[in-house]
C-alpha positions as CSV (number, residue, x, y, z in Angstrom):
1,M,4.3,-19.4,2.2
2,L,4.3,-19.6,6.0
3,T,1.1,-19.1,8.0
4,P,0.4,-15.7,9.6
5,A,1.1,-17.2,13.0
6,E,4.6,-18.4,11.8
7,L,5.3,-15.0,10.4
8,V,4.4,-13.4,13.7
9,W,6.7,-15.7,15.4
10,L,9.6,-15.0,13.0
11,I,9.1,-11.2,13.3
12,A,9.2,-11.6,17.1
13,A,12.4,-13.6,16.8
14,V,13.8,-10.9,14.4
15,A,13.0,-8.3,17.0
16,K,15.4,-10.2,19.3
17,G,18.1,-10.1,16.7
18,D,17.7,-13.7,15.4
19,E,19.5,-13.6,12.0
20,A,18.3,-17.2,11.0
21,A,14.7,-16.1,11.6
22,F,15.3,-13.0,9.5
23,E,16.6,-15.2,6.7
24,R,13.5,-17.4,6.9
25,L,11.3,-14.3,6.9
26,Y,13.0,-12.9,3.9
27,V,12.8,-16.2,1.9
28,A,9.1,-16.5,2.8
29,T,8.1,-12.9,1.9
30,R,10.5,-11.5,-0.7
31,A,8.4,-12.5,-3.8
32,K,5.3,-10.9,-2.4
33,L,7.0,-7.7,-1.4
34,F,9.0,-7.5,-4.6
35,G,5.7,-7.7,-6.5
36,V,4.3,-4.8,-4.5
37,V,7.3,-2.6,-5.2
38,L,7.6,-3.6,-8.8
39,R,4.0,-2.7,-9.4
40,I,4.6,0.8,-8.2
41,L,8.1,1.5,-9.7
42,R,7.9,-0.6,-12.9
43,R,11.7,-0.9,-12.9
44,Q,13.5,-3.9,-11.6
45,D,16.7,-2.1,-10.6
46,L,14.7,0.4,-8.5
47,A,12.5,-2.3,-7.1
48,E,15.6,-4.3,-5.9
49,E,17.0,-1.2,-4.2
50,V,13.7,-0.5,-2.4
51,I,13.4,-4.2,-1.4
52,Q,16.8,-3.9,0.3
53,D,15.8,-0.8,2.1
54,T,12.5,-2.5,3.1
55,Y,14.2,-5.4,4.8
56,V,16.6,-3.1,6.6
57,K,13.5,-1.3,7.9
58,I,11.8,-4.6,8.8
59,W,15.0,-5.6,10.7
60,N,15.2,-2.3,12.6
61,S,11.4,-2.1,13.3
62,A,10.5,-5.7,14.0
63,G,10.0,-4.8,17.7
64,Q,7.3,-2.3,16.8
65,F,5.2,-4.9,15.0
66,D,1.8,-5.4,16.7
67,P,-0.2,-8.4,15.4
68,A,-3.3,-7.0,16.9
69,L,-3.1,-4.0,14.4
70,A,-2.2,-5.8,11.1
71,S,-1.2,-9.1,9.7
72,P,2.5,-9.7,9.3
73,I,2.4,-9.5,5.5
74,T,0.2,-6.4,5.5
75,W,2.7,-4.7,7.9
76,M,5.7,-5.7,5.7
77,A,3.9,-4.8,2.4
78,S,3.1,-1.3,3.9
79,I,6.7,-0.7,4.6
80,A,7.6,-1.8,1.1
81,R,4.9,0.3,-0.5
82,N,5.8,3.4,1.5
83,R,9.4,3.0,0.6
84,A,8.5,2.7,-3.1
85,I,6.2,5.8,-3.0
86,D,8.9,7.8,-1.2
87,L,11.3,6.9,-4.1
88,V,8.6,7.9,-6.7
89,R,8.2,11.3,-4.9
90,K,11.9,11.8,-4.6
91,K,12.7,11.0,-8.2
92,G,9.9,12.7,-10.2
93,E,11.4,11.3,-13.4
94,I,10.2,7.8,-12.7
95,S,7.6,7.1,-15.3
96,L,4.5,5.3,-14.2
97,E,2.1,4.0,-16.9
98,E,-1.0,5.8,-17.8
99,E,-3.3,3.2,-16.3
100,P,-1.4,1.8,-13.3
101,A,-1.9,-1.7,-11.9
102,A,-3.1,0.0,-8.8
103,M,-6.5,0.0,-10.3
104,E,-6.5,-3.7,-9.7
105,V,-7.0,-3.0,-6.0
106,A,-10.6,-2.0,-6.6
107,A,-11.3,-5.1,-8.7
108,E,-14.5,-6.9,-7.9
109,T,-12.9,-10.2,-7.4
110,P,-9.3,-10.2,-6.1
111,D,-7.2,-13.3,-6.4
112,P,-7.8,-16.0,-3.8
113,L,-4.5,-15.3,-1.9
114,A,-5.2,-11.6,-1.7
115,R,-8.8,-12.3,-0.5
116,R,-7.5,-14.5,2.3
117,E,-5.0,-11.9,3.5
118,M,-7.4,-9.0,3.2
119,T,-8.5,-7.6,6.5
120,E,-12.2,-6.7,7.1
121,E,-11.2,-3.0,7.3
122,L,-9.5,-3.3,4.0
123,R,-12.6,-4.9,2.5
124,R,-14.7,-2.1,3.8
125,L,-12.3,0.6,2.5
126,L,-12.2,-1.0,-1.0
127,E,-16.0,-1.2,-0.9
128,C,-16.2,2.5,-0.1
129,V,-13.7,3.5,-2.8
130,G,-15.7,1.4,-5.2
131,R,-18.7,3.6,-4.5
132,L,-17.0,6.7,-5.9
133,E,-17.5,7.6,-9.5
134,P,-14.9,5.9,-11.8
135,D,-12.8,9.1,-12.3
136,R,-12.7,9.8,-8.6
137,Q,-11.7,6.2,-7.8
138,K,-8.9,6.5,-10.3
139,L,-7.8,9.9,-8.8
140,V,-7.8,8.5,-5.2
141,L,-5.9,5.4,-6.2
142,L,-3.3,7.3,-8.2
143,A,-2.8,9.7,-5.3
144,Y,-2.7,7.4,-2.4
145,Y,-1.7,4.0,-3.8
146,N,0.8,5.1,-6.5
147,G,1.9,8.3,-4.8
148,W,1.2,10.7,-7.6
149,S,1.5,14.4,-6.8
150,R,-1.4,16.8,-7.2
151,E,0.5,18.4,-10.1
152,Q,0.8,15.0,-11.8
153,L,-2.9,14.4,-11.2
154,A,-3.7,17.9,-12.6
155,V,-1.9,17.0,-15.9
156,K,-3.6,13.6,-16.1
157,F,-7.1,14.9,-15.5
158,E,-6.4,18.1,-17.4
159,T,-7.7,20.3,-14.6
160,P,-6.2,22.9,-12.2
161,V,-4.3,21.7,-9.2
162,N,-6.8,23.4,-6.8
163,T,-9.6,21.5,-8.5
164,V,-7.7,18.2,-7.9
165,K,-7.3,19.2,-4.2
166,T,-11.0,19.7,-4.0
167,W,-11.8,16.4,-5.7
168,L,-9.5,14.6,-3.5
169,R,-10.9,16.1,-0.3
170,R,-14.5,15.4,-1.3
171,S,-13.6,11.9,-2.3
172,L,-11.9,11.3,1.0
173,L,-14.9,12.8,2.9
174,E,-17.2,10.4,1.0
175,I,-15.0,7.5,1.9
176,R,-14.8,8.5,5.5
177,E,-18.6,8.9,5.6
178,C,-19.0,5.4,4.1
179,L,-16.5,4.0,6.6
180,G,-18.5,5.7,9.4
181,F,-21.5,3.7,8.2
182,W,-19.4,0.6,9.0
183,G,-18.5,1.9,12.4
184,F,-15.0,2.7,11.4
185,E,-13.8,6.3,12.0
186,G,-11.1,6.4,9.4
187,P,-8.2,8.9,9.4
188,D,-8.7,12.5,10.2
189,I,-8.6,14.4,6.9
190,T,-9.5,17.9,8.1
């Protein structure tokens, strides 16, 4: 895999329309992005479709990438993840397993590559999510990492939708308070 500096350079070249740089970027990152998408969708055919859309979006948005805000792989993985979640929401019939691999995000010891690429803000966020009680951790991860609807969560947790909304809001407030401890404001969830 290329270094983050090399990826930044390739994205800048892609922003200028450099097709050779785009090919190098694709070859260097496709396995990682495909893994992100496949973890969410659990179907290779849909993952391949989303990866194609992801790289079109990367080509069209390369000029908007700011290395001061995120690492190149984090930025691209975000695009891939959002595309996959959009597809899950669009096609409600996509079946996600009962215990999604998303729970691995909160693991105590991520793999060495993930640890290297993890930003300080992400480490703090995961620590704050890890402070929630286990059911609330699962709820937050299913909602915001896997894109489950409140209705799907209500069925999973055998509780009314309004209760799920309350649990999510309280969990996000706890996470925001924890992030505030670290000096990071977090998103506005009011």
